[in-house]
C-alpha positions as CSV (number, residue, x, y, z in Angstrom):
1,M,-8.4,-193.8,53.3
2,P,-7.2,-194.2,49.7
3,I,-5.0,-197.2,49.0
4,N,-1.7,-196.5,47.3
5,D,-0.2,-198.6,44.4
6,V,2.5,-200.2,46.6
7,T,-0.1,-201.5,49.1
8,V,-2.2,-202.9,46.3
9,V,0.7,-204.9,44.8
10,I,1.8,-206.3,48.2
11,R,-1.6,-207.6,49.0
12,W,-2.1,-209.3,45.7
13,I,1.4,-210.8,45.9
14,L,0.8,-212.2,49.3
15,A,-2.6,-213.7,48.2
16,L,-1.0,-215.2,45.1
17,A,1.9,-216.7,47.1
18,L,-0.6,-218.4,49.5
19,G,-2.5,-219.8,46.5
20,V,0.6,-221.2,44.8
21,A,1.8,-222.7,48.2
22,A,-1.6,-224.4,48.7
23,A,-1.6,-225.8,45.2
24,W,2.0,-227.2,45.6
25,L,1.2,-228.8,48.9
26,A,-1.8,-230.6,47.5
27,Y,-0.5,-231.6,44.0
28,G,3.3,-231.2,44.0
29,R,4.0,-235.0,44.5
30,V,1.8,-236.8,41.9
31,G,2.9,-239.4,39.4
32,T,4.0,-238.7,35.8
33,L,0.8,-240.2,34.3
34,A,-1.4,-237.9,36.4
35,R,0.6,-234.7,36.0
36,S,-1.6,-233.0,33.5
37,R,-4.7,-233.6,35.7
38,A,-2.7,-232.4,38.7
39,I,-1.8,-229.2,37.0
40,M,-5.4,-228.5,36.2
41,L,-6.6,-229.2,39.7
42,G,-3.6,-227.3,41.2
43,A,-4.6,-224.3,39.1
44,L,-8.1,-224.5,40.4
45,R,-6.8,-224.7,44.0
46,A,-4.4,-221.8,43.5
47,L,-7.0,-219.6,42.0
48,A,-9.6,-220.4,44.8
49,V,-7.1,-219.9,47.6
50,T,-5.7,-216.7,46.0
51,L,-9.2,-215.2,45.8
52,V,-10.1,-216.1,49.4
53,A,-6.7,-214.7,50.7
54,A,-7.2,-211.5,48.7
55,I,-10.7,-211.1,50.2
56,L,-9.2,-211.5,53.7
57,F,-6.3,-209.1,53.0
58,G,-8.8,-206.4,51.8
59,A,-7.3,-206.3,48.3
60,P,-9.1,-204.1,45.8
61,S,-10.9,-205.4,42.8
62,A,-9.8,-202.5,40.6
63,P,-7.2,-199.8,40.7
64,P,-8.0,-196.6,42.6
65,R,-9.5,-193.7,40.7
66,P,-8.3,-190.1,40.9
67,A,-10.3,-188.2,43.6
68,T,-12.8,-185.7,42.3
69,P,-11.8,-182.2,43.5
70,L,-13.6,-179.8,45.7
71,V,-14.3,-176.6,43.7
72,A,-14.2,-173.4,45.8
73,I,-15.4,-170.2,44.2
74,D,-14.3,-166.8,45.7
75,V,-17.3,-164.6,45.7
76,S,-15.7,-161.5,47.3
77,A,-16.7,-158.1,46.0
78,S,-13.2,-157.4,44.7
79,S,-14.0,-159.2,41.5
80,R,-16.5,-156.4,40.7
81,R,-14.1,-153.6,41.4
82,A,-13.5,-151.1,38.5
83,V,-15.4,-153.2,36.0
84,G,-17.4,-150.6,34.1
85,D,-20.6,-152.2,32.8
86,E,-21.2,-154.4,35.8
87,N,-24.1,-156.5,34.4
88,S,-22.1,-157.7,31.4
89,V,-19.0,-158.3,33.5
90,V,-20.9,-160.4,36.0
91,N,-22.4,-162.5,33.3
92,A,-19.0,-163.0,31.7
93,W,-17.6,-163.9,35.2
94,R,-20.2,-166.6,35.6
95,E,-19.4,-168.0,32.2
96,R,-15.7,-168.1,33.0
97,L,-16.4,-169.8,36.3
98,A,-18.5,-172.6,34.6
99,A,-16.0,-173.1,31.8
100,T,-13.0,-173.2,34.2
101,A,-14.7,-175.6,36.6
102,K,-15.6,-177.9,33.7
103,R,-12.0,-177.8,32.3
104,D,-10.0,-178.1,35.5
105,A,-12.4,-180.1,37.7
106,P,-14.2,-182.6,35.3
107,G,-16.8,-184.7,37.1
108,A,-16.6,-182.5,40.2
109,E,-19.7,-182.9,42.4
110,A,-18.7,-180.9,45.5
111,F,-18.9,-177.1,45.1
112,V,-18.6,-174.4,47.8
113,I,-18.4,-170.6,47.7
114,V,-15.9,-168.7,50.0
115,G,-15.6,-165.1,51.1
116,D,-17.1,-164.1,54.4
117,S,-17.8,-167.8,55.1
118,I,-18.0,-171.1,53.4
119,R,-21.4,-172.3,51.9
120,D,-22.3,-175.3,49.8
121,I,-23.8,-174.9,46.3
122,S,-24.6,-177.1,43.3
123,A,-23.1,-176.8,39.8
124,S,-26.3,-175.2,38.6
125,D,-26.0,-172.4,41.1
126,I,-23.0,-171.0,39.3
127,A,-25.3,-169.4,36.7
128,T,-26.9,-167.2,39.5
129,L,-23.9,-166.4,41.6
130,R,-23.0,-162.8,42.5
131,S,-19.8,-161.6,44.2
132,D,-21.0,-159.6,47.2
133,D,-19.0,-160.9,50.2
134,Q,-17.0,-158.4,52.2
135,G,-14.1,-160.7,52.8
136,S,-12.0,-163.3,50.9
137,R,-11.0,-166.0,53.3
138,V,-10.3,-169.5,52.1
139,R,-9.1,-171.3,55.2
140,A,-12.4,-173.1,55.6
141,A,-12.2,-174.5,52.0
142,V,-8.7,-175.8,52.6
143,D,-9.8,-177.6,55.8
144,R,-12.9,-179.0,54.0
145,A,-10.8,-180.4,51.2
146,A,-8.3,-181.9,53.6
147,S,-11.0,-183.6,55.6
148,L,-12.6,-185.1,52.5
149,G,-9.3,-186.3,51.1
150,R,-9.8,-184.3,47.9
151,P,-7.7,-181.8,46.0
152,L,-8.9,-178.2,46.0
153,V,-9.6,-176.1,42.9
154,L,-9.9,-172.5,43.9
155,L,-11.4,-170.0,41.4
156,T,-10.5,-166.5,42.5
157,D,-9.6,-163.0,41.3
158,G,-6.2,-163.4,43.0
159,E,-6.8,-161.3,46.1
160,V,-7.1,-163.7,49.0
161,D,-7.0,-162.4,52.6
162,D,-5.4,-165.6,54.1
163,A,-3.2,-166.8,51.3
164,E,-0.8,-168.5,53.7
165,S,-3.5,-171.1,54.5
166,L,-3.2,-172.4,50.9
167,A,0.2,-173.9,51.7
168,E,-1.8,-176.6,53.6
169,A,-4.0,-177.5,50.7
170,P,-4.1,-181.2,49.8
171,T,-1.9,-182.7,47.1
172,G,-3.0,-181.9,43.6
173,S,-4.7,-178.6,44.5
174,R,-4.8,-175.8,41.9
175,I,-5.5,-172.1,41.7
176,R,-7.2,-170.5,38.8
177,V,-7.1,-166.7,38.7
178,L,-9.9,-165.0,36.8
179,A,-8.8,-161.4,36.8
180,N,-10.6,-158.5,35.1
181,A,-9.0,-156.2,32.6
182,P,-7.1,-153.4,34.4
183,R,-8.7,-150.0,34.6
184,T,-7.7,-146.6,36.1
185,D,-8.7,-146.7,39.8
186,G,-7.6,-144.5,42.7
187,A,-8.7,-145.2,46.3
188,I,-8.3,-144.1,49.9
189,A,-6.9,-147.2,51.7
190,E,-6.6,-145.7,55.2
191,M,-7.3,-142.5,57.1
192,A,-6.1,-141.4,60.6
193,V,-8.3,-139.0,62.5
194,P,-8.4,-138.3,66.3
195,T,-11.4,-139.8,68.0
196,S,-12.2,-136.6,69.9
197,A,-11.0,-133.1,70.1
198,T,-11.9,-129.7,71.5
199,A,-13.9,-127.2,69.4
200,G,-11.5,-124.7,67.8
201,D,-8.6,-127.1,67.9
202,T,-6.4,-127.8,65.0
203,I,-6.1,-131.5,64.1
204,T,-4.1,-133.4,61.6
205,V,-5.8,-135.7,59.2
206,A,-3.7,-138.3,57.3
207,A,-4.8,-140.5,54.4
208,T,-3.1,-143.3,52.3
209,I,-4.0,-143.0,48.6
210,T,-3.4,-146.1,46.5
211,S,-3.7,-147.0,42.8
212,G,-5.1,-150.0,41.0
213,A,-3.5,-152.2,38.4
214,T,-2.7,-149.2,36.1
215,A,-1.0,-145.9,36.8
216,T,-3.1,-143.0,37.9
217,P,-2.6,-139.3,36.9
218,Q,-2.3,-136.4,39.3
219,A,-5.4,-136.1,41.5
220,Q,-6.9,-134.0,44.3
221,W,-7.6,-135.0,47.9
222,R,-10.3,-133.2,49.8
223,V,-11.1,-133.3,53.5
224,M,-14.6,-132.2,54.7
225,V,-16.0,-131.8,58.2
226,D,-19.8,-132.2,58.3
227,G,-19.9,-131.4,54.6
228,V,-17.7,-128.3,54.7
229,A,-14.4,-128.7,52.8
230,P,-11.7,-126.9,54.8
231,A,-8.7,-128.5,52.9
232,T,-7.9,-129.6,49.4
233,L,-4.4,-130.9,48.5
234,P,-2.8,-132.3,45.3
235,V,-2.0,-136.0,45.0
236,P,1.0,-136.9,42.8
237,A,0.7,-139.4,39.9
238,L,1.1,-143.0,41.1
239,G,2.4,-146.1,39.3
240,A,0.4,-149.3,39.3
241,L,-0.3,-150.8,42.7
242,T,1.6,-148.0,44.6
243,S,0.5,-145.7,47.3
244,T,1.4,-142.3,48.9
245,R,0.5,-140.7,52.2
246,V,-0.9,-137.2,52.4
247,T,-1.7,-135.1,55.5
248,A,-3.7,-132.0,56.1
249,T,-4.1,-129.7,59.1
250,I,-7.6,-128.4,59.6
251,A,-9.3,-126.2,62.3
252,L,-12.4,-127.6,63.8
253,P,-15.5,-125.5,64.0
254,R,-17.1,-124.4,67.2
255,G,-19.9,-126.3,68.8
256,A,-19.9,-129.6,70.8
257,R,-21.2,-132.5,68.7
258,S,-20.3,-135.7,67.0
259,A,-18.9,-134.6,63.6
260,I,-18.2,-136.7,60.4
261,V,-14.9,-136.2,58.8
262,R,-15.0,-137.3,55.1
263,S,-12.0,-137.8,52.9
264,V,-12.4,-137.9,49.1
265,V,-9.9,-138.5,46.3
266,L,-10.7,-137.1,42.9
267,V,-8.9,-139.0,40.1
268,P,-9.5,-138.2,36.5
269,G,-10.9,-141.2,34.6
270,D,-11.5,-143.1,37.8
271,A,-13.5,-146.3,37.1
272,E,-14.6,-147.2,40.7
273,P,-16.4,-144.5,42.8
274,R,-17.1,-146.8,45.7
275,N,-13.5,-146.6,47.1
276,D,-13.0,-142.9,46.6
277,T,-14.5,-141.8,50.0
278,L,-13.6,-142.7,53.5
279,S,-15.4,-141.3,56.6
280,S,-14.8,-141.2,60.3
281,T,-16.4,-139.7,63.3
282,I,-14.9,-137.3,65.8
283,D,-16.4,-136.1,69.1
284,I,-16.0,-132.4,69.3
285,G,-16.3,-131.1,72.8
286,D,-16.4,-127.6,74.3
287,R,-13.4,-128.2,76.5
288,P,-10.2,-130.4,76.4
289,A,-10.9,-134.1,77.1
290,A,-8.0,-134.6,79.5
291,V,-5.0,-132.5,80.7
292,F,-2.1,-134.2,82.5
293,V,0.1,-131.8,84.5
294,S,3.3,-133.1,86.2
295,T,5.6,-130.9,88.4
296,A,7.9,-133.9,88.9
297,P,7.9,-136.0,85.7
298,D,9.1,-139.6,85.9
299,L,8.5,-143.0,84.3
300,D,5.2,-143.3,86.0
301,V,3.9,-140.3,84.0
302,R,5.1,-141.8,80.7
303,E,3.4,-145.1,81.3
304,A,0.2,-143.6,82.5
305,L,0.0,-141.4,79.4
306,V,0.4,-144.5,77.3
307,V,-2.7,-146.0,78.8
308,L,-4.7,-142.8,78.7
309,R,-3.9,-142.2,75.0
310,G,-3.4,-145.7,73.7
311,A,-5.7,-148.2,75.4
312,L,-8.4,-145.7,76.3
313,N,-7.9,-143.5,73.2
314,V,-8.5,-140.3,75.1
315,P,-6.9,-137.2,73.5
316,T,-4.7,-135.8,76.3
317,R,-2.7,-132.6,76.6
318,A,0.3,-133.1,78.9
319,F,2.5,-130.4,80.4
320,L,5.8,-131.0,82.3
321,R,7.5,-128.6,84.8
322,L,11.2,-129.1,84.4
323,A,12.3,-126.4,86.8
324,P,10.5,-123.6,88.7
325,G,8.7,-121.6,86.2
326,V,9.9,-123.7,83.2
327,W,7.1,-125.6,81.5
328,R,7.2,-127.8,78.4
329,V,4.6,-129.4,76.3
330,E,5.0,-133.2,76.6
331,G,6.1,-134.8,73.3
332,S,7.4,-131.8,71.4
333,L,9.0,-130.1,74.5
334,A,7.9,-126.8,73.2
335,P,8.0,-124.1,75.8
336,I,4.7,-122.9,77.3
337,S,3.9,-120.4,80.1
338,E,2.4,-121.4,83.4
339,D,-0.6,-119.2,82.8
340,D,-1.4,-121.0,79.6
341,V,-1.0,-124.4,81.4
342,K,-3.4,-123.2,84.2
343,T,-5.9,-121.9,81.6
344,Q,-6.0,-125.2,79.7
345,A,-6.0,-127.3,82.9
346,G,-9.0,-125.2,84.2
347,A,-11.0,-126.0,81.1
348,A,-10.3,-129.8,81.0
349,G,-13.0,-132.3,81.6
350,M,-10.5,-134.5,83.3
351,L,-7.5,-133.1,85.1
352,I,-4.6,-135.2,86.4
353,V,-2.0,-133.5,88.6
354,H,1.2,-135.4,89.4
355,G,3.8,-134.1,91.8
356,D,2.9,-130.9,93.7
357,T,-0.8,-131.5,94.4
358,A,-1.1,-128.0,95.8
359,W,-0.7,-126.7,92.2
360,R,-4.1,-125.4,91.0
361,P,-5.5,-124.5,87.6
362,R,-7.0,-121.1,86.9
363,A,-10.0,-120.9,89.2
364,A,-12.0,-118.6,86.9
365,V,-12.4,-121.3,84.2
366,R,-12.3,-124.5,86.2
367,S,-15.5,-126.5,85.7
368,A,-17.4,-127.4,88.8
369,T,-18.3,-130.8,87.3
370,G,-14.9,-131.9,86.0
371,A,-13.1,-135.0,87.3
372,K,-9.6,-134.9,88.7
373,A,-6.8,-137.2,89.9
374,L,-4.2,-136.1,92.5
375,W,-1.0,-138.1,92.3
376,I,1.5,-137.7,95.1
377,P,4.9,-139.3,94.2
378,A,7.1,-140.7,96.9
379,P,10.1,-138.5,98.0
380,P,13.5,-139.5,96.7
381,T,15.2,-142.2,98.8
382,A,18.3,-141.2,100.6
383,I,21.5,-142.7,99.2
384,A,23.5,-144.8,101.6
385,R,27.0,-143.5,102.5
386,A,30.0,-145.7,102.7
387,G,29.8,-148.0,105.7
388,E,26.1,-147.5,106.1
389,M,23.2,-149.7,105.0
390,A,19.9,-148.2,103.8
391,R,16.8,-150.1,102.9
392,T,14.1,-148.6,100.6
393,P,10.7,-149.1,102.1
394,E,8.9,-151.5,99.8
395,W,5.1,-151.6,99.8
396,Y,3.3,-154.5,98.1
397,A,-0.3,-154.3,96.7
398,S,-2.3,-156.4,99.0
399,G,-6.1,-156.0,98.4
400,V,-8.9,-154.4,96.4
401,P,-11.6,-153.2,98.8
402,A,-15.2,-152.6,97.8
403,S,-15.4,-149.5,95.6
404,P,-16.9,-148.5,92.2
405,L,-13.6,-149.8,90.7
406,A,-13.5,-153.1,92.4
407,A,-15.1,-155.1,89.6
408,A,-12.5,-154.0,87.1
409,L,-9.6,-154.7,89.6
410,A,-10.8,-158.1,90.9
411,G,-8.4,-160.1,88.7
412,L,-5.2,-158.2,89.6
413,P,-2.3,-160.7,90.4
414,L,-1.5,-159.1,93.7
415,D,1.0,-161.8,94.8
416,S,3.3,-161.2,91.8
417,L,3.3,-157.4,91.4
418,P,6.6,-155.4,91.9
419,P,6.8,-153.2,95.0
420,L,5.8,-149.6,95.3
421,T,7.2,-146.7,97.3
422,L,4.3,-144.9,99.0
423,A,4.2,-141.2,100.1
424,G,1.8,-142.0,102.9
425,P,-1.8,-143.3,103.0
426,A,-4.0,-142.0,100.2
427,R,-6.9,-140.0,101.6
428,G,-10.4,-140.7,100.3
429,T,-13.7,-142.1,101.4
430,M,-13.4,-145.2,99.2
431,P,-10.1,-147.1,99.3
432,V,-9.4,-148.5,95.8
433,L,-6.1,-150.4,96.3
434,T,-4.3,-151.2,99.6
435,A,-0.7,-152.0,100.2
436,Q,1.4,-153.5,103.0
437,L,5.0,-152.6,104.0
438,G,7.1,-155.7,103.3
439,K,4.0,-157.8,102.9
440,R,3.5,-157.5,106.6
441,G,1.6,-155.3,109.0
442,E,-1.5,-153.2,108.5
443,A,-2.8,-152.5,105.0
444,V,-3.0,-148.8,104.1
445,P,-4.8,-147.2,101.1
446,A,-2.4,-146.7,98.2
447,I,-5.2,-145.3,96.0
448,A,-8.5,-143.9,97.2
449,A,-11.5,-142.2,95.6
450,R,-14.1,-139.8,96.7
451,I,-17.1,-137.9,95.3
452,E,-17.7,-134.4,96.7
453,N,-20.4,-132.1,95.3
454,G,-20.7,-134.3,92.2
455,V,-16.9,-134.1,91.5
456,R,-15.1,-137.4,91.2
457,T,-11.5,-137.4,92.6
458,V,-8.9,-140.1,92.8
459,V,-5.9,-139.8,95.1
460,V,-2.8,-141.8,94.2
461,S,0.1,-142.2,96.6
462,G,3.6,-143.2,95.8
463,S,5.9,-144.1,92.9
464,G,7.0,-147.3,91.1
465,Y,3.7,-148.1,89.3
466,A,5.7,-148.0,86.0
467,G,7.6,-151.0,87.2
468,W,4.5,-153.1,86.7
469,A,4.3,-152.1,83.0
470,L,8.1,-152.5,82.4
471,R,8.1,-156.0,83.8
472,G,5.7,-157.1,81.1
473,G,3.4,-160.1,81.1
474,R,0.6,-160.2,83.8
475,S,2.2,-157.2,85.6
476,A,1.9,-155.1,82.5
477,E,-1.7,-156.2,82.1
478,A,-2.4,-155.3,85.8
479,F,-0.9,-151.8,85.1
480,G,-3.3,-151.3,82.2
481,A,-6.2,-152.6,84.1
482,L,-5.5,-150.4,87.1
483,W,-5.1,-147.1,85.2
484,G,-7.8,-148.0,82.7
485,A,-10.3,-148.4,85.6
486,I,-9.2,-145.2,87.2
487,F,-9.4,-143.2,84.0
488,D,-12.7,-144.8,83.0
489,W,-14.3,-143.9,86.3
490,L,-13.0,-140.4,86.0
491,A,-14.3,-140.2,82.4
492,A,-17.8,-140.6,83.6
493,G,-17.2,-137.6,85.8
494,R,-16.1,-135.5,82.9
495,G,-19.4,-135.8,81.2
496,D,-19.0,-139.0,79.0
497,V,-21.5,-141.2,80.8
498,R,-22.5,-143.3,77.8
499,A,-23.0,-146.9,78.9
500,A,-21.3,-148.1,75.6
501,R,-19.7,-146.3,72.6
502,P,-17.9,-147.5,69.5
503,M,-14.2,-147.8,70.0
504,A,-13.0,-147.2,66.5
505,S,-14.0,-144.0,64.7
506,L,-13.3,-145.6,61.3
507,M,-15.1,-148.9,60.5
508,R,-15.5,-150.9,57.3
509,A,-18.2,-153.3,56.2
510,G,-17.3,-156.8,57.0
511,D,-15.3,-156.0,60.2
512,P,-16.8,-156.7,63.6
513,V,-17.8,-153.6,65.5
514,A,-15.7,-153.0,68.6
515,W,-17.4,-151.4,71.6
516,R,-16.1,-149.9,74.9
517,R,-18.0,-149.9,78.1
518,G,-18.5,-146.6,79.8
519,G,-20.3,-147.7,83.0
520,A,-20.4,-150.5,85.5
521,D,-23.0,-152.6,83.7
522,S,-21.7,-155.7,82.0
523,V,-24.9,-156.0,79.8
524,V,-25.8,-152.9,77.8
525,A,-28.7,-152.4,75.4
526,V,-28.0,-150.4,72.3
527,R,-30.3,-149.2,69.6
528,L,-29.0,-148.6,66.0
529,S,-30.7,-146.6,63.4
530,R,-29.2,-146.2,59.9
531,R,-29.7,-142.8,58.4
532,G,-32.1,-142.9,55.5
533,D,-33.7,-146.1,56.9
534,S,-36.6,-146.1,59.3
535,V,-35.7,-149.5,60.8
536,V,-34.3,-149.4,64.3
537,D,-32.2,-152.4,65.4
538,S,-31.7,-153.5,69.0
539,L,-28.4,-154.9,70.1
540,T,-27.3,-156.3,73.4
541,L,-23.6,-156.0,74.3
542,R,-22.1,-158.3,76.9
543,F,-18.8,-157.4,78.6
544,T,-17.3,-160.5,80.2
545,G,-15.7,-160.1,83.7
546,S,-13.7,-157.0,84.2
547,S,-13.2,-156.4,80.4
548,F,-14.1,-153.0,79.1
549,E,-14.2,-154.1,75.5
550,T,-16.4,-156.4,73.4
551,T,-17.4,-156.8,69.7
552,S,-20.7,-157.2,67.8
553,P,-21.3,-158.6,64.3
554,A,-20.4,-156.5,61.2
555,L,-22.7,-153.9,59.8
556,A,-23.6,-152.8,56.3
557,A,-22.0,-149.6,55.0
558,G,-23.8,-146.4,56.2
559,V,-24.0,-143.8,59.0
560,Y,-25.6,-145.1,62.2
561,D,-27.0,-143.2,65.1
562,V,-26.3,-145.1,68.3
563,Q,-28.4,-144.7,71.3
564,A,-27.3,-146.1,74.7
565,E,-28.0,-145.2,78.3
566,G,-26.2,-142.0,79.0
567,G,-26.2,-140.5,75.6
568,P,-25.9,-140.9,71.8
569,S,-23.0,-141.5,69.5
570,V,-22.4,-141.8,65.8
571,L,-20.9,-144.8,64.0
572,V,-19.8,-144.6,60.3
573,V,-19.3,-147.9,58.4
574,N,-17.4,-147.5,55.2
575,A,-17.4,-149.7,52.1
576,S,-15.6,-153.0,52.5
577,R,-11.8,-153.3,52.1
578,E,-12.6,-155.5,49.1
579,W,-13.2,-152.3,47.1
580,V,-9.6,-151.1,47.8
581,P,-7.1,-152.2,45.1
582,R,-4.2,-154.3,46.2
583,A,-1.6,-156.5,44.7
584,P,-2.7,-160.2,44.0
585,T,-1.7,-162.5,46.8
586,V,-1.9,-165.8,44.9
587,R,-0.9,-166.8,41.4
588,D,-2.5,-169.0,38.8
589,G,-1.1,-172.6,38.8
590,V,-0.6,-175.8,40.7
591,L,-0.3,-175.5,44.5
592,S,1.3,-179.0,45.0
593,R,2.4,-181.7,42.6
594,G,0.9,-185.2,42.7
595,A,-2.6,-186.5,42.8
596,L,-5.0,-187.9,45.4
597,S,-6.9,-191.1,44.7
598,S,-10.3,-192.2,45.8
599,D,-10.9,-195.5,47.6
600,A,-10.5,-198.4,45.3
601,P,-13.4,-200.9,45.3
602,R,-12.6,-203.9,47.5
603,L,-13.2,-207.5,46.7
604,A,-15.0,-208.0,50.1
605,D,-17.6,-205.4,49.1
606,A,-18.8,-207.4,46.0
607,G,-20.6,-210.7,45.9
608,W,-19.0,-212.2,42.8
609,P,-15.6,-213.1,44.4
610,F,-17.3,-215.3,46.9
611,V,-19.3,-217.1,44.2
612,L,-16.3,-217.5,42.0
613,A,-14.2,-218.9,44.9
614,L,-17.0,-221.4,45.7
615,L,-17.3,-222.5,42.0
616,L,-13.5,-223.0,41.8
617,L,-13.5,-225.2,44.9
618,C,-16.5,-227.2,43.6
619,G,-14.8,-227.7,40.2
620,E,-11.6,-228.9,42.0
621,W,-13.6,-231.3,44.1
622,I,-15.4,-232.7,41.1
623,G,-12.1,-233.1,39.3
624,R,-10.5,-234.9,42.2
625,R,-13.4,-237.3,42.4
626,A,-13.2,-238.0,38.7
627,G,-9.5,-238.7,39.0
628,G,-9.8,-241.0,41.9
629,Y,-8.5,-238.5,44.5
630,R,-10.0,-238.3,47.9
């Protein structure tokens, strides 16, 4: 570790004190006539002892030198955004890098580049650098500088993803912002599109439009589905580094397929076309993905819908019966007739009926291959009258029998889950979850499944499952795992039997690809082919334990056809977020005052101090003999 100035002074003072003390003890009591000779011999003794003590104390032979900095160069693609003539700008950027490194880090020998990752380079490599990374992360450079005991000099365009990590940079670290001249640039930062919908449905597409370092004039926003532009809306003028949100309602064309929704912003005088387009995929089916019907709505319905729509991302239409013949659309509470509810329920790929399980959809349109769940809530508990005591029968989840859902439910914390109130044993050929009354007695099925004529059915008994979600922690995770497993198993019965599919419909280059498992296999082979490229890549996805989600490395921008067991899907990877303008996250200047020093050279590491100490002692001995001292 570097030696600070106080430590250096203390070590030399102690060594000098020992040398003076040794000289005084040896020559402090000599006669007057020999005083001049004693002073000379005492000086030799003092110097020799001081030198030996300094060697033993580890004193340095020279003051410490300032530590050479670690130079980190941000090579994220944002430095090439809206630059016009790219070749000349890249050459100018390289020249500025070299000049800034020479001025702010003279004598630097350690150079790294940061962005997606940290890589070592030499000073000569700066002349051939190109900013192509899809991220701008500097944490690794901060850690590298701290481990080396060197200040950090960061050369960046000012847009750092993890700017908070720079607060931990070593003393003396600096930031040099090399920004390009501002130009007109409008971009689409985000877009919200449903992952799946029914053919003929009307969906809402929302986009966030942002501007660069200069104001943008009025523009147009266009939404296209498979190349057809059904909507064009105006975008107001924006100030520098501001944004606005625009929405459009479009009707989907007929025909079941995986469609590409493309959003384009048209800004007059725009200098960067790579951030003007954002695309997403949407699975268009010939029937509703899921319909949830409740004749006795309660908290269980609300929490189950959260899992179905949120965690599983399945578009769901839900209808609630508030009174006999009075139906409402869940969410908006818009009135709807029971005939319309039966029609939509009959066309659903997955149907969940909560409450009166004798309720049936319109038989004429009900698919013979759809999946369904029948949920029988417990009857209301009688309220105790004055002077009476009533005890609500409490059933506790006790086991997960062997079933197609057992693997996903194996980790449920059964001992700590809140109680349920059953409506009787669930009837099915495959018990999924069992419960015991008061944690005693015989275990009965609380949830069961069956397959009849190819139709998958889950029967759920009782109420109180929402209590798991409302408690939070492991209980909430158990609620999500239970209903996620149920809906996933039913999803295979509604026609989506793909072994794995991309989770997010909108992806960007540089981001890991998230996948969701659709079957029971924990290892899934996937083939990816980029449109316009004849190369087919193979990918093996591994889902650990009961998890239904995993990730794979990031992909380059493009449209990919995904082939897995059970069926194909489409994955669109958009340009990196580095192309989207944003406000600088760091400023040019010194991060922390002070300076780090390198290790000072120690006396013990050199040979001359030992030779000098020996010569001094020899000179003293010769002088003593010449003066008649022993």
